C-alpha positions in Angstrom: 83.7 131.5 81.0 81.1 129.4 79.3 80.5 129.1 75.9 77.2 127.7 74.2 76.1 127.2 70.5 72.7 126.5 69.4 71.0 127.2 66.2 73.5 129.3 64.6 73.9 131.6 67.6 76.9 131.5 69.9 76.7 133.0 73.5 79.6 133.4 75.7 78.7 133.8 79.7 81.0 135.3 82.1 79.1 135.4 85.7 76.0 137.5 85.2 77.1 138.9 81.7 76.0 137.3 78.7 77.2 138.2 75.3 75.6 137.0 71.8 76.7 136.8 68.2 74.4 135.9 65.6 75.0 134.5 62.1 74.5 136.9 59.3 72.8 135.2 56.4 74.4 135.5 52.8 72.1 136.1 50.3 73.3 134.6 46.8 73.9 137.0 44.1 71.1 135.7 41.6 68.7 137.0 44.1 69.5 140.5 43.4 69.2 142.1 40.0 70.5 145.7 39.1 68.8 147.7 36.1 69.9 149.0 34.0 73.2 147.7 33.8 75.4 149.3 32.5 73.9 152.3 34.3 74.4 156.0 33.5 72.5 158.1 36.1 70.2 155.9 38.4 70.5 152.2 39.4 67.5 150.2 40.4 67.8 147.1 42.7 65.3 144.2 42.7 65.4 141.1 44.8 63.5 137.9 44.9 63.4 137.9 48.6 60.5 138.6 50.7 62.2 141.1 53.1 62.9 144.9 52.0 66.2 146.3 51.0 67.4 148.7 54.0 70.9 149.9 52.9 73.1 149.9 50.1 76.8 150.3 50.0 78.8 150.8 46.8 82.5 149.8 46.6 85.1 149.9 43.8 86.9 147.1 43.0 89.7 147.6 45.1 87.5 147.2 48.2 87.6 151.1 49.0 83.8 152.2 50.0 82.5 155.0 47.5 79.0 155.5 49.0 76.3 154.2 51.3 72.6 155.2 51.5 69.5 153.8 52.8 66.9 153.0 50.4 63.1 153.4 50.7 60.7 151.6 48.7 61.9 150.9 45.3 63.8 154.3 45.1 66.7 154.3 42.6 70.2 154.8 43.6 72.0 157.8 42.3 75.3 156.7 40.4 75.7 160.0 38.2 78.4 161.2 40.3 80.6 157.8 40.1 83.3 157.4 37.4 83.3 155.0 34.6 83.9 151.4 35.8 82.7 148.3 37.6 81.5 148.7 40.9 80.7 146.2 43.8 77.3 146.7 45.7 76.3 145.2 49.1 72.7 145.3 50.0 71.8 144.9 53.4 68.0 143.5 54.2 65.8 144.6 56.7 66.3 141.4 58.4 70.1 141.9 58.7 71.1 139.4 55.7 73.7 140.6 53.2 73.8 140.2 49.5 76.4 141.3 47.0 76.3 141.9 43.2 78.1 144.2 40.8 77.3 146.8 38.0 78.9 148.7 35.3 78.9 152.6 35.3 79.0 154.0 32.0 
């Protein structure tokens, strides 16, 4: 088995079979804005990145997944059904980059 590393990509080769693992880019929390925060019914996510947001996952502070949705063109994220509290948001961009932020549900 051979292992190659180049430009944040790792490839393993065993005979004619090759596996590839690419590094996921972490987007700084400052590049993602939640509005309004605190939120009651809907949450809008904005980003300073050139790539669009693809999916959003919401977690409680214990790390338990609460919801996941695909966003299209600036549509709001419904938070109406969530209990009051602080939530973590994981944002997955179209290019595969991942960012995280938090919001408060009133």
